[in-house]
N, C-alpha and C positions, 0 to 999 in steps of 0.2 A: 287467501284459496276461500270459498264460501263452502258453508255450513251445511246437509245437507239430512233434512229431516230428518227422522226416524221413521217416519210415521214412510220416508221414499222407500226406505232401507226396507217395510216391509210387505212394499211393492215389488218391489222383488224377489224377495223370499217367497210371496204368494205366489208366485211370475212359476218358480222354480218348483214345488209342492211342490204341483203334478206332476209330470215330471221323475219327478222323485217316489212317491205315488208308486210305479206303476216299474218299478225294477225292479221290488223285487220281485214280481214273477216273469220279469224277464230272462234269472239268474238260472228257472226252473227250466226239469228238461221239456224238454217238447217244444222250448222255445225255438223261435225260425228267424235269428235280423236277418234272411235273407228274405219271409211274409209277417216281416214284426206286424204287421194286421191280420192275421187268419187269421178268422171267424173263431176257429173249430179251439182254437188256442186259449182262448179267448173266451169259452162260451158257459163256462163253472166252476168252480171252488175262490181257492185262493186268486187264479186269477184274475178273474169271474168279477172281483172284491177287488182286483186290486186295479184294471178298468176301470169299475164305479164311483173310487176316487178317483185317482186320474177325470173319466170324462169331468164330476161335479165338484173338479178344484180350478177344472178350466168353463164351466161354467159361472160360478164364482168369483169370479178373476176380477170378470169385465164395473158390476154393481160395488166394488172394492174401489176398484182405480176409478174410478169415477163420482164415488166419498170422499175419496185422498185428497184427491185431484181439487172438489169442491173446495173436500174445508179450508183444505190449504190456501184458496184463492178466492173469496167467496167472507173471506174477515172470522172464521172459523178459529177459536184455539187454537195450538199450533203443539202447546204440549200437552194438548185435552184431543187434538186427529194424533198424534202420537202418542200419549196411550191409547183410546182403543182398534189403533194400527193394530199392535205389539196383542192387543185382549186377542181381535183377532186369527190371528198368524198361531196364537196359542189354540183359541180353537177349533182352525182347518189341518189344525196337530192329531191334535186330537180325534178331529173325525177320522183321519186317514187312520189311526191307528182305534177305531171302532172297526169300521169298514172292513184290515186289511181283518181281527179278530169277532169278525161273525155277531156286531152286539146291537147288532138293528133302532134297537128301543134307541139305547144309549146315544149312536148316531143320530137319530131326529133332534132327540132334547141337543146335541151340538151345530145340527143345524138348524135353530133354530134361533143361539141363541151367536154365530154369524152371521146372520141376518139380521138378528138389529139392531149389532157393530156393526155394519155397512150401516144402516138408517144412522142409526148414533150418528156419526161417523158426520152421513151424508145432510146431518140437521145441527153440528155442533156452529154453522153459524147463524142460526136463530139463537144460539143459548149468547155470546158474543154482545158485553151493555151495547145498550144504542146507542156510546157514541164513538163504540168501537171500527161504527162500520159505514 
């Protein structure tokens, strides 16, 4: 059985995290599964922040996924890609918590960290020794 790189498991986590981000809002009074996209429910307060965290998670996923796949297939060190991917997922979890708790400045700083980690993953092939490419 092939060993799946940790960074691919991080892709799965990053794919699921936006759904988890909106989950707590959906158990609050006023949410209707008959109209899950009712803009009035998501307009303000905690539901609006949960929705924002979900949307941003969906926006952050494609560049992260592309970076991981590029890092793994274009000569990046899998151990470095794995470590950076774990850090990205940890940053995204912290981002969701900061969004939920209405800490806008902290949330923005964490977003920058996640963006930098995505860029670092994408650039891991450049760090590979010349003989390994």
